C-alpha atoms as one frame of an Amber mdcrd trajectory, in Angstrom:
protein
   0.611 -18.163   3.185   0.378 -14.773   1.521  -2.211 -12.128   2.339  -3.684
  -9.510   0.038  -5.762  -6.370   0.566  -8.679  -5.815  -1.785  -9.270  -2.076
  -2.139 -12.712  -2.560  -3.702 -14.125  -4.734  -0.920 -11.779  -3.449   1.835
 -11.184  -7.052   2.887  -8.064  -9.092   3.504  -7.798 -12.079   1.196  -5.560
 -15.142   1.121  -4.125 -17.048  -1.810  -7.166 -19.333  -1.640  -9.761 -16.571
  -2.063  -7.760 -13.810  -3.750  -9.494 -11.735  -6.390  -7.752 -11.844  -9.748
  -8.169  -8.210 -10.691  -6.292  -4.945 -10.250  -8.036  -4.213  -6.938  -5.608
  -6.193  -4.764  -2.447  -4.993  -3.068   0.196  -7.380  -1.873   1.405  -9.923
  -1.145   1.949  -9.354   2.567   3.430 -11.761   5.098   0.726 -11.245   7.713
  -2.956 -10.438   7.846  -2.172  -7.299   9.869   0.254  -6.053   7.215  -2.398
  -6.580   4.550  -4.990  -4.777   6.663  -2.622  -1.791   6.876  -1.886  -1.734
   3.142  -3.485   1.640   2.443  -1.787   3.308   5.407   1.579   1.870   4.359
   1.064   3.033   0.784   0.131   6.520   1.993   3.206   6.702   4.254   5.497
   5.542   1.443   4.023   8.064  -0.990   4.455  10.925   1.480   8.052   9.843
   2.161   8.889   9.585  -1.533   7.234  12.941  -2.281   9.326  14.589   0.455
  12.474  12.954  -0.929  11.597  14.220  -4.420  11.080  17.769  -3.114  14.401
  17.634  -1.261  16.202  16.277  -4.314  14.680  19.017  -6.469  15.608  21.651
  -3.879  12.022  22.636  -3.150  10.514  23.463   0.208   7.753  21.202   1.496
   5.243  24.058   1.271   5.755  24.730  -2.469
């Protein structure tokens, strides 16, 4: 079973009750992973931004 995180309702959804709009993130293997979707997305964005700055030769404080 796949799990989804609905950013509009802030609820975890399954395939059976998943919203069919752009407000869902996933799929995730577990309910806990879906519940942590926003934190995971934030961590990934910060990591990728740091990698971009390093690749461009910029300090993190620029």
